C-alpha positions as CSV (number, residue, x, y, z in Angstrom):
1,X,62.4,152.1,162.6
2,X,58.8,153.4,162.9
3,X,60.0,155.5,165.9
4,X,62.9,156.8,163.9
5,X,60.6,157.9,161.0
6,X,58.4,160.0,163.4
7,X,61.3,162.1,164.7
8,X,62.1,165.6,163.6
9,X,64.9,166.2,161.1
10,X,67.3,167.5,163.7
11,X,67.0,164.3,165.8
12,X,67.3,162.1,162.8
13,X,70.6,163.8,161.8
14,X,71.9,163.3,165.3
15,X,71.0,159.6,165.3
16,X,72.7,159.2,161.9
17,X,75.8,161.3,162.8
18,X,78.1,158.3,163.5
19,X,77.3,156.9,160.0
20,X,77.6,160.4,158.4
21,X,81.0,160.8,160.2
22,X,82.6,157.7,158.6
23,X,81.4,158.9,155.2
24,X,83.9,161.7,155.2
25,X,84.4,165.3,156.2
26,X,82.1,166.9,153.5
27,X,78.9,165.3,154.7
28,X,80.0,165.6,158.4
29,X,80.5,169.3,158.0
30,X,77.3,169.7,156.0
31,X,75.2,167.9,158.6
32,X,76.7,170.0,161.4
33,X,75.8,173.2,159.6
34,X,72.2,171.9,159.1
35,X,72.0,170.8,162.8
36,X,73.3,174.2,164.0
37,X,70.8,176.2,162.0
38,X,67.9,174.0,163.1
39,X,69.1,174.2,166.7
40,X,69.3,178.0,166.7
41,X,65.8,178.1,165.3
42,X,64.7,175.6,168.0
43,X,66.6,177.6,170.7
44,X,64.7,180.8,169.8
45,X,61.4,179.2,170.7
46,X,62.6,176.8,173.5
47,X,65.2,178.8,175.5
48,X,65.7,177.7,179.1
49,X,68.3,179.8,180.9
50,X,68.5,177.2,183.8
51,X,69.9,174.6,181.4
52,X,72.4,177.1,179.9
53,X,73.4,178.4,183.4
54,X,74.8,174.9,184.4
55,X,77.4,174.8,181.7
56,X,78.0,178.4,180.6
57,X,81.3,178.7,182.5
58,X,82.6,176.0,180.1
59,X,81.4,177.6,176.9
60,X,82.3,181.3,177.7
61,X,86.1,180.8,177.3
62,X,85.4,178.9,174.0
63,X,83.3,181.7,172.6
64,X,86.0,184.3,173.7
65,X,88.6,182.1,172.0
66,X,86.6,182.1,168.8
67,X,86.3,185.9,168.8
68,X,90.0,186.4,169.6
69,X,91.0,183.8,166.9
70,X,88.8,185.7,164.3
71,X,90.3,189.1,165.2
72,X,93.8,187.6,165.1
73,X,93.1,186.1,161.6
74,X,92.1,189.6,160.4
75,X,95.3,191.1,161.8
76,X,97.5,188.4,160.3
77,X,95.6,188.2,157.0
78,X,97.1,185.8,154.5
79,X,94.1,184.7,152.5
80,X,90.3,184.7,152.6
81,X,90.1,180.9,153.4
82,X,91.9,181.7,156.7
83,X,89.2,184.2,157.6
84,X,86.3,181.9,156.6
85,X,87.8,179.0,158.6
86,X,88.2,181.1,161.7
87,X,84.7,182.5,161.3
88,X,83.0,179.1,160.9
89,X,84.9,177.6,163.8
90,X,81.9,178.7,165.9
91,X,79.9,175.8,164.4
92,X,81.7,173.3,166.6
93,X,80.8,175.3,169.8
94,X,77.2,175.5,168.7
95,X,77.1,171.8,167.8
96,X,78.5,170.8,171.2
97,X,75.9,173.1,172.9
98,X,73.2,171.4,170.8
99,X,74.3,167.9,171.9
100,X,73.9,168.9,175.5
101,X,70.9,171.3,175.4
102,X,68.7,169.5,172.9
103,X,69.4,166.1,174.4
104,X,68.7,167.4,177.8
105,X,65.3,168.6,176.8
106,X,64.2,166.0,174.2
107,X,66.1,162.7,174.7
108,X,64.6,159.7,176.2
109,X,66.4,156.4,176.9
110,X,65.2,155.0,173.6
111,X,66.8,157.9,171.7
112,X,70.2,157.1,173.3
113,X,69.7,153.4,172.4
114,X,69.2,154.4,168.8
115,X,72.3,156.6,168.9
116,X,74.3,153.7,170.4
117,X,73.1,151.3,167.8
118,X,74.0,153.6,164.9
119,X,77.4,154.0,166.5
120,X,78.1,150.3,166.8
121,X,76.9,149.9,163.1
122,X,79.5,152.5,162.1
123,X,82.2,150.7,164.1
124,X,81.4,147.4,162.4
125,X,81.5,149.0,158.9
126,X,85.0,150.4,159.5
127,X,86.3,147.3,161.2
128,X,85.0,144.9,158.6
129,X,86.4,147.0,155.8
130,X,89.8,146.8,157.3
131,X,89.6,143.1,157.9
132,X,88.5,142.6,154.3
133,X,91.4,144.7,153.0
134,X,93.9,142.7,155.2
135,X,92.7,139.3,154.2
136,X,92.5,140.3,150.6
137,X,96.2,141.2,150.6
138,X,97.2,138.3,152.8
139,X,95.5,135.5,150.9
140,X,95.3,136.8,147.3
141,X,98.5,138.9,147.1
142,X,100.5,137.0,149.7
143,X,101.8,140.2,151.3
144,X,101.2,142.3,154.4
145,X,101.1,146.1,154.0
146,X,102.5,148.6,156.5
147,X,99.1,150.2,157.1
148,X,95.5,149.4,156.5
149,X,92.7,151.9,156.2
150,X,89.6,150.1,154.8
151,X,86.9,152.5,153.6
152,X,89.2,155.5,154.1
153,X,91.6,154.2,151.3
154,X,94.7,156.4,151.1
155,X,93.9,158.3,154.3
156,X,95.5,156.3,157.1
157,X,92.9,157.3,159.8
158,X,91.0,154.0,160.4
159,X,92.6,153.5,163.9
160,X,91.9,157.0,165.1
161,X,88.3,156.9,163.8
162,X,87.7,153.5,165.5
163,X,89.1,154.8,168.7
164,X,86.8,157.9,168.6
165,X,83.7,155.8,167.7
166,X,84.5,153.2,170.4
167,X,84.9,155.9,173.1
168,X,81.6,157.5,172.0
169,X,79.9,154.0,172.0
170,X,81.0,153.3,175.6
171,X,80.1,156.8,176.6
172,X,76.5,156.2,175.5
173,X,76.4,153.0,177.6
174,X,77.6,154.8,180.7
175,X,75.0,157.5,180.3
176,X,72.5,154.7,180.2
177,X,74.1,153.4,183.5
178,X,75.1,150.2,181.7
179,X,78.0,148.0,182.7
180,X,79.9,146.0,180.1
181,X,78.2,142.8,178.9
182,X,79.5,139.8,177.0
183,X,78.8,141.5,173.7
184,X,81.1,144.4,174.7
185,X,83.9,141.9,175.5
186,X,83.4,140.3,172.1
187,X,83.6,143.8,170.5
188,X,86.8,144.6,172.4
189,X,88.5,141.4,171.3
190,X,87.2,141.8,167.8
191,X,88.8,145.3,167.6
192,X,92.0,144.4,169.4
193,X,93.9,142.6,166.6
194,X,92.5,145.2,164.2
195,X,94.2,148.1,166.0
196,X,97.5,146.2,165.5
197,X,96.8,145.5,161.9
198,X,96.1,149.2,161.2
199,X,99.5,150.1,162.7
200,X,98.5,153.6,164.1
201,X,100.7,153.5,167.2
202,X,99.2,156.4,169.2
203,X,95.7,155.2,168.5
204,X,96.7,151.7,169.6
205,X,98.3,152.9,172.9
206,X,95.2,155.0,173.7
207,X,93.0,152.0,172.9
208,X,94.9,150.0,175.5
209,X,94.2,152.7,178.1
210,X,90.5,152.6,177.1
211,X,90.1,148.8,177.5
212,X,92.2,148.9,180.7
213,X,89.7,151.4,182.2
214,X,86.7,149.5,180.8
215,X,87.7,146.1,182.1
216,X,88.7,147.2,185.5
217,X,85.9,149.6,186.3
218,X,82.9,148.6,184.2
219,X,83.1,144.8,184.0
220,X,81.0,143.1,186.7
221,X,83.4,140.3,187.5
222,X,85.5,139.5,190.4
223,X,88.9,141.2,190.5
224,X,90.8,138.0,189.6
225,X,88.7,137.5,186.6
226,X,89.3,141.1,185.5
227,X,93.0,140.6,185.9
228,X,92.7,137.4,183.8
229,X,90.8,139.2,181.0
230,X,93.3,142.0,180.8
231,X,96.3,139.7,181.0
232,X,94.8,137.7,178.1
233,X,94.4,140.9,176.1
234,X,98.1,141.8,176.6
235,X,99.2,138.3,175.6
236,X,97.0,138.5,172.4
237,X,98.6,141.9,171.6
238,X,102.2,140.6,171.9
239,X,101.4,137.5,170.0
240,X,99.9,139.5,167.1
241,X,102.8,142.0,167.0
242,X,105.5,139.3,167.1
243,X,103.8,137.4,164.2
244,X,103.6,140.6,162.1
245,X,107.1,141.8,161.3
246,X,106.0,145.2,160.0
247,X,104.0,145.9,163.1
248,X,106.9,144.7,165.3
249,X,109.2,147.2,163.4
250,X,106.8,150.1,163.8
251,X,106.3,149.6,167.6
252,X,110.0,149.0,168.2
253,X,110.7,152.2,166.3
254,X,108.4,154.1,168.7
255,X,110.2,152.7,171.7
256,X,113.7,153.3,170.3
257,X,112.9,156.8,169.1
258,X,111.4,157.9,172.4
259,X,114.5,156.5,174.2
260,X,116.9,158.3,171.8
261,X,115.1,161.7,172.0
262,X,114.8,161.5,175.8
263,X,118.6,160.8,176.0
264,X,119.4,163.7,173.7
265,X,117.3,166.2,175.7
266,X,118.8,165.1,179.0
267,X,122.4,164.6,178.2
268,X,122.7,166.8,175.0
269,X,124.3,164.0,173.1
270,X,123.4,160.9,171.1
271,X,123.2,157.7,173.2
272,X,125.2,154.5,172.9
273,X,122.4,152.4,171.6
274,X,121.9,148.8,172.8
275,X,122.0,146.2,170.1
276,X,118.3,145.7,169.9
277,X,117.9,149.4,169.0
278,X,120.4,149.3,166.2
279,X,118.3,147.5,163.6
280,X,117.9,149.1,160.1
281,X,114.2,149.6,160.8
282,X,114.9,151.6,164.0
283,X,117.5,153.8,162.4
284,X,115.1,154.6,159.5
285,X,112.8,156.4,161.8
286,X,115.6,158.3,163.6
287,X,116.8,159.8,160.3
288,X,113.4,160.1,158.8
289,X,110.3,162.2,159.3
290,X,110.1,163.4,162.9
291,X,106.7,164.1,164.6
292,X,108.4,165.1,167.8
293,X,110.3,167.8,166.0
294,X,107.1,168.8,164.3
295,X,105.4,169.4,167.6
296,X,108.4,171.3,168.8
297,X,108.2,173.4,165.6
298,X,104.7,174.6,166.7
299,X,106.3,176.0,169.9
300,X,109.0,177.7,167.9
301,X,106.5,179.3,165.6
302,X,104.4,180.4,168.5
303,X,107.4,182.1,170.2
304,X,107.7,184.5,167.2
305,X,104.4,186.0,168.4
306,X,103.9,184.6,171.9
307,X,100.9,186.6,173.0
308,X,98.4,186.0,170.1
309,X,100.2,183.6,167.8
310,X,100.7,183.9,164.0
311,X,97.0,183.6,163.1
312,X,94.4,180.9,162.3
313,X,95.8,178.2,160.0
314,X,98.9,180.3,159.4
315,X,101.5,177.8,160.8
316,X,102.0,176.4,157.4
317,X,103.0,179.8,156.0
318,X,105.3,180.9,158.8
319,X,107.1,177.7,159.7
320,X,109.2,177.4,156.5
321,X,110.4,180.9,157.0
322,X,112.1,180.1,160.3
323,X,115.6,178.7,159.4
324,X,116.2,176.9,162.7
325,X,113.1,174.7,162.3
326,X,113.9,171.2,160.8
327,X,110.4,170.0,160.0
328,X,107.3,171.9,158.8
329,X,103.9,170.7,157.7
330,X,100.4,172.2,157.5
331,X,100.0,171.9,161.3
332,X,102.3,170.7,164.2
333,X,100.3,167.4,164.8
334,X,99.5,168.3,168.4
335,X,96.4,170.2,169.5
336,X,98.2,172.3,172.1
337,X,101.3,173.1,170.1
338,X,99.0,174.1,167.2
339,X,96.8,176.4,169.4
340,X,99.9,178.1,170.9
341,X,101.5,178.5,167.4
342,X,98.4,180.1,165.9
343,X,96.7,181.7,168.8
344,X,99.5,182.3,171.3
345,X,99.4,182.2,175.1
346,X,96.0,184.0,175.1
347,X,94.3,181.4,172.9
348,X,95.9,178.4,174.7
349,X,95.0,179.8,178.1
350,X,91.3,180.2,177.0
351,X,91.2,176.6,175.8
352,X,92.9,175.3,178.9
353,X,90.5,177.4,181.1
354,X,87.5,175.9,179.4
355,X,89.0,172.4,179.8
356,X,89.7,173.2,183.5
357,X,86.0,174.1,184.1
358,X,85.0,171.0,182.1
359,X,87.1,168.7,184.2
360,X,86.0,170.3,187.4
361,X,82.3,169.8,186.2
362,X,83.0,166.1,185.6
363,X,84.7,165.7,189.0
364,X,82.0,167.6,190.9
365,X,79.3,165.6,189.2
366,X,81.1,162.2,189.6
367,X,81.3,161.7,185.8
368,X,84.3,159.4,186.1
369,X,83.8,157.7,182.8
370,X,83.6,161.1,181.1
371,X,87.0,162.1,182.5
372,X,88.6,159.0,181.0
373,X,86.9,159.5,177.6
374,X,88.0,163.1,177.7
375,X,91.6,162.3,178.5
376,X,91.8,159.7,175.7
377,X,90.6,162.3,173.2
378,X,92.5,165.3,174.5
379,X,95.7,163.8,176.1
380,X,98.4,166.5,175.5
381,X,101.5,164.2,175.0
382,X,100.6,162.5,171.8
383,X,100.5,163.3,168.1
384,X,97.1,164.4,166.8
385,X,95.4,165.8,163.7
386,X,94.6,169.5,163.5
387,X,92.5,171.0,166.3
388,X,90.8,173.2,163.8
389,X,90.1,170.4,161.2
390,X,86.4,170.1,160.5
391,X,86.5,166.3,160.8
392,X,88.3,166.3,164.2
393,X,86.4,169.4,165.5
394,X,83.1,167.7,164.8
395,X,83.9,164.7,166.9
396,X,85.5,166.7,169.7
397,X,82.3,168.8,169.9
398,X,80.2,165.6,170.0
399,X,82.3,164.1,172.9
400,X,82.2,167.3,175.0
401,X,78.5,167.8,174.6
402,X,77.7,164.1,175.3
403,X,79.8,164.0,178.5
404,X,78.0,167.1,179.8
405,X,74.7,165.1,179.8
406,X,75.8,163.4,183.1
407,X,73.0,160.7,182.9
408,X,70.2,163.2,182.7
409,X,68.3,161.3,180.0
410,X,64.7,160.7,180.8
411,X,63.3,157.3,181.4
């Protein structure tokens, strides 16, 4: 810790960011604002156009998007909070630039090791809190809840937070050119039952993609051993789900609902359900709250003003006014549906253009691990939080800035 104590404040905050992140959105947002201010001061005295030139094509569409979103909010004025939120969205762009630029100039391998260690500490805090909650209910109250969230209490986000932290942890390992070791395997099998206990289905599915990628491409074992490890993982998953009735219901609901909706879209009628899809638990989700319809509602809202959308954080105000929309919320629970709803084709095109340049950068620089981490965090066909949420925006900015490093850390 002697090395840590000698570092400037901006680097200390970056080291501590994973711990700050699990403390909640307030401290996360505050730390980003402090880092951004310190970085802009640093940039004034340490500007290197060569470093910026390498990645400017990725950030220019994001900056244009921010300007367009701000102007659009002024034109679709609803309240001052809307203007403030759109104005301060730029903090995520600056933070992502900081992660790349500052690390490129000032990070050594020891710095990345510190960041990796703080990340694994954050993972363990979240994981242990969920295990403690689970065993408390199981042994003392003799019951199993539908969802567990540990230190996040009523906010059921433990699964998504664990997925984000795990993806960042392995990202730091790959930048250090490290393959998986036995401790990483222990970590994976420690988290695996936890992701089922938490019962966040999308996070669990993306977690499976992550470990599949890790085990087959970053585990130094013969192929047959890799296959054995992954098969063992799948067996553990099914055993845990089958032993937990509430988990079994939730995952069978996901399968049955996807089947029903696909049938409706293709044949324009309700399907003749097989017996295994007719359980009370499965029917509950069909008649209940519908995330798929919510994503579709974002498209419907966007079509009212297809070019520029209805304005920053204005989906919640416009959606209830459209009579044909079944489900409304504060956002459509999908990044791309939300961007289209509030910023139209122009805003969505700018984000996709930036992502295109970003993916092209990863491919041309052989950052294969970065491509997988990016897809796990930005896959379009899943339910998500709000793209403009301070908590989510902070981590998205961290991931993008870190992937851009492409193993340029000094020895």
